[in-house]
C-alpha positions in Angstrom: -22.8 1.3 -17.3 -26.2 0.4 -18.6 -25.3 -2.9 -20.2 -23.7 -4.6 -17.2 -26.4 -3.6 -14.8 -29.1 -5.7 -16.5 -29.2 -7.9 -13.4 -30.9 -5.2 -11.4 -34.1 -3.5 -12.2 -33.7 -0.1 -13.9 -35.5 1.6 -11.0 -33.1 0.1 -8.5 -30.0 1.1 -10.4 -31.2 4.6 -11.0 -32.1 5.0 -7.3 -28.7 3.7 -6.2 -26.8 6.0 -8.6 -28.9 9.1 -7.8 -28.6 8.4 -4.1 -24.9 7.7 -3.8 -23.1 9.5 -6.6 -23.2 12.7 -4.5 -21.9 10.9 -1.5 -19.0 9.5 -3.6 -18.1 13.0 -4.8 -18.1 14.4 -1.3 -16.3 11.7 0.6 -12.8 10.1 0.0 -13.6 6.7 1.4 -11.6 4.0 -0.4 -10.6 0.5 0.7 -7.5 -1.2 -0.8 -9.0 -4.5 0.4 -12.2 -3.7 -1.7 -10.0 -3.8 -4.8 -8.3 -7.0 -3.7 -11.7 -8.6 -2.9 -13.2 -8.1 -6.4 -10.1 -7.9 -8.6 -10.4 -11.4 -10.0 -7.8 -11.0 -12.7 -5.3 -9.3 -10.4 -4.7 -6.2 -12.6 -5.3 -3.7 -9.8 -8.6 -2.6 -11.2 -12.2 -3.8 -11.1 -14.5 -3.3 -14.0 -18.3 -3.2 -13.5 -18.6 -6.5 -15.5 -15.9 -8.2 -13.3 -17.5 -6.9 -10.2 -21.0 -8.1 -10.9 -19.8 -11.5 -12.0 -17.9 -11.9 -8.8 -20.9 -10.8 -6.8 -23.0 -13.4 -8.5 -20.5 -16.1 -7.6 -20.5 -14.9 -4.0 -24.3 -15.0 -3.8 -24.5 -18.5 -5.3 -22.0 -19.8 -2.8 -24.1 -18.4 0.0 -27.4 -19.8 -1.4 -26.9 -23.3 0.0 -30.3 -24.8 -0.9 -30.3 -23.0 -4.3 -33.8 -21.5 -3.9 -32.7 -18.1 -5.1 -32.8 -16.6 -1.6 -30.1 -16.3 1.0 -31.4 -16.5 4.6 -29.5 -15.3 7.7 -28.0 -18.7 8.5 -26.7 -19.1 4.9 -25.3 -15.6 5.0 -23.5 -16.2 8.3 -22.1 -19.6 7.0 -20.6 -18.1 3.8 -19.1 -15.2 5.7 -17.7 -17.3 8.5 -16.2 -19.8 6.1 -14.3 -17.0 4.3 -13.3 -15.5 7.5 -11.9 -18.7 9.0 -10.0 -19.5 5.9 -8.4 -16.1 6.0 -7.6 -16.4 9.7 -5.9 -19.8 9.1 -3.7 -18.3 6.4 -2.7 -15.3 8.6 -2.0 -17.6 11.6 0.3 -19.8 9.5 2.2 -16.8 8.2 2.5 -15.4 11.7 4.0 -18.6 13.0 6.5 -18.6 10.2 7.6 -15.1 11.0 8.0 -16.1 14.7 10.6 -18.7 13.7 12.4 -15.9 11.7 12.4 -13.6 14.8 13.7 -16.4 17.0 16.6 -17.1 14.6 17.5 -13.4 14.4 17.7 -13.0 18.2 19.7 -16.3 18.6 23.0 -14.6 17.6 25.2 -17.6 18.2 23.0 -20.0 16.3 22.8 -22.6 19.0 19.0 -22.9 18.8 18.8 -21.5 22.3 17.9 -17.9 23.2 19.8 -16.8 26.3 18.4 -14.0 28.5 21.2 -11.8 27.4 20.3 -12.3 23.7 16.6 -11.6 24.6 17.4 -8.4 26.5 20.0 -7.2 23.9 17.2 -6.9 21.4 15.2 -4.9 23.9 17.9 -2.3 24.4 18.2 -1.7 20.7 14.5 -1.4 20.2 14.0 1.1 23.1 16.9 3.3 22.0 15.5 3.4 18.4 12.3 5.0 19.5 13.7 7.1 22.4 15.1 9.6 19.9 15.6 12.4 22.4 17.5 10.0 24.7 15.7 11.0 27.9 14.8 7.4 28.9 11.2 7.8 27.9 9.3 6.9 24.7 6.6 9.6 24.2 4.8 11.4 21.5 7.3 14.2 21.9 10.2 12.0 20.6 11.1 13.0 17.1 10.3 10.4 14.4 13.2 7.9 14.2 15.2 7.7 11.0 14.9 4.3 9.3 18.1 3.4 7.6 17.5 2.1 4.1 18.6 -1.5 3.5 21.5 -2.1 1.3 20.4 -2.1 -2.3 21.2 -5.3 -4.2 19.7 -4.0 -7.4 18.1 -0.8 -8.7 14.3 -1.1 -8.7 12.3 0.5 -11.4 9.6 3.0 -10.5 6.9 0.5 -11.5 8.4 -2.2 -9.2 8.5 0.3 -6.3 4.8 1.2 -6.9 3.9 -2.5 -7.1 5.5 -3.2 -3.8 3.7 -0.1 -2.2 0.4 -1.4 -3.6 1.0 -4.9 -2.2 2.0 -3.5 1.3 -1.1 -1.3 1.4 -3.4 -4.1 0.3 -1.9 -6.6 2.8 -2.2 -4.1 5.7 -5.8 -3.1 4.8 -7.2 -6.7 4.4 -5.6 -8.3 7.5 -8.1 -9.7 10.0 -5.7 -10.1 13.0 -3.3 -7.3 13.7 -0.9 -7.9 16.6 0.9 -4.9 18.2 4.4 -4.8 16.8 7.6 -3.3 18.1 8.4 -2.1 14.6 6.5 1.2 15.3 6.0 3.5 18.3 2.3 2.7 18.6 3.0 -1.0 19.0 5.8 -0.3 21.5 3.4 1.7 23.7 0.6 -0.9 23.3 2.9 -3.7 24.5 5.0 -1.9 27.2 2.9 0.9 28.6 2.1 -1.0 31.9 0.6 2.0 33.7 -1.5 3.2 30.8 -0.2 6.8 30.7 0.6 6.7 27.0 4.4 6.6 27.3 7.0 4.0 28.2 9.9 4.6 30.6 13.1 2.5 30.4 12.3 1.0 33.9 8.7 0.2 32.8 10.0 -1.3 29.5 12.5 -3.6 31.2 10.0 -4.7 33.9 7.6 -5.9 31.2 10.5 -7.6 29.3 11.5 -9.4 32.4 7.9 -10.6 33.0 7.6 -11.7 29.4 10.8 -13.7 29.5 9.8 -15.4 32.8 6.4 -16.2 31.3 7.9 -17.7 28.2 10.6 -19.7 30.1 8.3 -22.5 31.0 10.9 -24.8 32.6 12.6 -21.9 34.4 16.1 -22.7 33.2 16.9 -19.1 32.3 16.9 -19.6 28.5 14.4 -20.2 25.7 14.1 -22.9 23.1 11.9 -22.2 20.1 9.0 -24.3 21.3 8.8 -22.1 24.4 9.1 -18.9 22.4 6.4 -20.1 20.0 4.0 -21.3 22.6 4.0 -17.9 24.3 3.4 -16.1 21.0 0.7 -18.5 20.0 -1.2 -17.9 23.3 -1.2 -14.1 22.6 -2.0 -14.7 18.9 -5.0 -17.0 19.5 -6.4 -14.6 22.1 -6.2 -11.8 19.5 -7.7 -14.0 16.9 -10.7 -14.9 19.1 -11.4 -11.3 19.8 -11.1 -10.2 16.2 -13.3 -13.1 15.0 -16.0 -12.5 17.6 -16.1 -8.8 16.8 -16.6 -9.4 13.0 -19.1 -12.2 13.3 -21.2 -10.1 15.7 -21.8 -7.7 12.9 -23.2 -10.3 10.6 -26.9 -10.0 11.6 -26.8 -6.2 11.3 -25.3 -6.4 7.8 -27.9 -9.0 6.7 -30.7 -6.8 8.0 -29.5 -3.9 5.8 -29.2 -6.2 2.8 -32.5 -8.0 3.2 -34.7 -5.0 2.5 -38.1 -6.7 2.7 -37.1 -9.1 5.6 -38.2 -12.0 3.5 -34.8 -13.6 2.6 -32.2 -11.7 0.5 -32.6 -11.9 -3.2 -29.7 -11.5 -5.6 -31.2 -8.1 -6.6 -31.1 -6.9 -3.0 -27.5 -8.1 -2.7 -26.6 -6.5 -6.0 -28.1 -3.2 -4.9 -25.5 -2.9 -2.2 -22.9 -3.7 -4.8 -24.1 -0.8 -7.0 -23.8 1.5 -4.0 -20.2 0.5 -3.3 -19.1 0.6 -6.9 -20.6 4.0 -7.5 -18.9 5.3 -4.3 -15.4 4.1 -5.5 -15.7 4.9 -9.2 -14.8 8.5 -8.8 -14.5 9.4 -12.5 -17.6 7.3 -13.5 -15.8 5.3 -16.2 -17.2 1.9 -15.2 -14.1 0.7 -13.5 -12.4 1.3 -10.1 -8.6 1.5 -10.2 -6.1 1.1 -7.4 -4.9 4.7 -7.3 -8.3 6.2 -7.7 -8.1 8.8 -4.9 -6.8 6.2 -2.4 -4.6 6.7 0.6 -3.3 4.4 3.3 -5.0 6.1 6.3 -8.4 5.9 4.7 -7.8 2.3 3.4 -7.0 1.1 6.9 -10.1 2.8 8.3 -12.3 1.3 5.6 -10.9 -2.1 6.2 -12.2 -2.0 9.7 -15.6 -0.6 8.8 -16.2 -2.7 5.7 -14.6 -6.0 6.5 -17.5 -8.0 5.0 -17.5 -6.3 1.6 -21.2 -6.4 1.4 
């Protein structure tokens, strides 16, 4: 690793490695989104050379006046520009998925969702998670069995692993995460009106009724796509605003950590944090961080929240 770290002083590099190699050995922190952020050639691994080159590009983008220093305003601007681009992409994809959901619920394909169609989906969703069939969705319900989709072709082991990697990365790096009825946690988040951690059938249907009424803007007892989309976009944009505010609020604290001497962040100071993260993730100390290097989904999701900025 000596060659690629010429951009840092020898003292800084040695201090970083000595200080953080022990931490790396003791902790299993790993972020799939960290790989995605710095993997510029998309081969599911990040070499030290690749990492430092990408860091230099990031620093140069932030250094708006090209004076070799990044001040707080420049740091904020670079981060917020990246954040807003990502949010825009996620919002576009969410709207696209909303159209797919509407079409799936509109069983007779008349471009109108009747209240019966809307509620029919609700019954199937509740029954799926109420596995003990007692009219309540609780933590005591056994895990539901997901029926595998019909196989159109046999996938190789490598293809399966690739899809798993893509799903883990996509989940870890998302900025805006809306509660989903595809899992029990999301069901409770959406329908637990009294906040007791469970959802009764009566409670569930009451919330569904309220949601339908709120979405049915003209009160004609049925939904067109524009109504369905408008209701979802209101919830989505509220969630986006909260997520953005939370992440931007951390910017000043991150900068204070990076700007060690409080005199504007130099590339060496910025790169020092890079050494810390690389050493932490390079478990076998071979100068590269690979996708499967002691990674797991739970830790990845936790790290995505804690390290969204990828200092």
